[in-house]
C-alpha positions in Angstrom: -19.8 -27.5 5.7 -20.6 -28.1 2.0 -23.4 -25.5 2.1 -21.1 -23.0 3.6 -18.4 -23.5 1.0 -21.0 -23.4 -1.8 -22.4 -20.1 -0.5 -18.9 -18.7 0.0 -18.0 -19.6 -3.6 -21.1 -17.9 -4.9 -20.3 -14.7 -2.9 -16.7 -14.6 -4.0 -17.8 -15.0 -7.6 -20.4 -12.3 -7.3 -17.9 -9.9 -5.7 -15.3 -10.7 -8.4 -17.8 -10.1 -11.1 -18.9 -6.8 -9.6 -15.3 -5.6 -9.3 -14.6 -6.6 -12.9 -17.7 -4.7 -14.1 -16.8 -1.6 -12.0 -13.3 -1.6 -13.4 -14.5 -2.0 -17.0 -17.2 0.7 -17.0 -15.9 3.2 -14.4 -12.1 3.1 -14.6 -11.5 6.4 -12.8 -13.6 5.7 -9.7 -12.2 2.2 -9.5 -8.7 3.5 -9.6 -9.4 6.1 -6.9 -11.2 3.7 -4.5 -9.4 0.4 -5.1 -6.3 0.8 -7.3 -4.6 3.7 -5.7 -4.7 2.4 -2.1 -3.5 -1.0 -3.2 -0.6 0.6 -5.2 0.2 2.9 -2.2 0.4 0.0 0.2 2.6 -2.0 -2.3 5.1 0.9 -2.6 5.0 1.6 1.1 5.7 -2.0 2.0 8.6 -2.5 -0.5 10.2 1.0 -0.4 13.0 0.0 2.0 14.2 -2.8 -0.3 13.9 -0.6 -3.4 15.7 2.3 -1.8 18.5 0.1 -0.5 19.0 -1.5 -3.9 19.2 1.8 -5.7 21.6 3.3 -3.1 19.0 5.9 -2.0 18.9 4.9 1.7 21.5 4.9 4.4 21.5 3.3 7.8 20.0 5.3 10.6 22.3 6.4 13.3 21.5 4.8 16.7 21.6 8.0 18.6 20.9 11.4 17.2 22.3 14.3 19.2 20.4 17.6 18.8 20.9 21.0 20.4 17.6 22.8 20.3 19.0 26.2 21.3 21.6 26.5 18.6 20.6 27.2 15.0 22.1 24.8 12.5 22.7 22.1 15.0 19.3 20.5 15.1 16.1 21.6 16.5 
């Protein structure tokens, strides 16, 4: 078990060092591959609370009646 934890610690340190170097010397590619998806998930997961707090959201109606044959009444 100790060997496993030691190897795991070395691997985690190596990955962290590689990510730090990538971010330092190639900022644009790091942002496109790592930063943007992380930011996208953060906004997606917290958007409902943010929109509710700002008054941008309203509750969904339980049933939505549409009339596909009539213009202006849903479709």
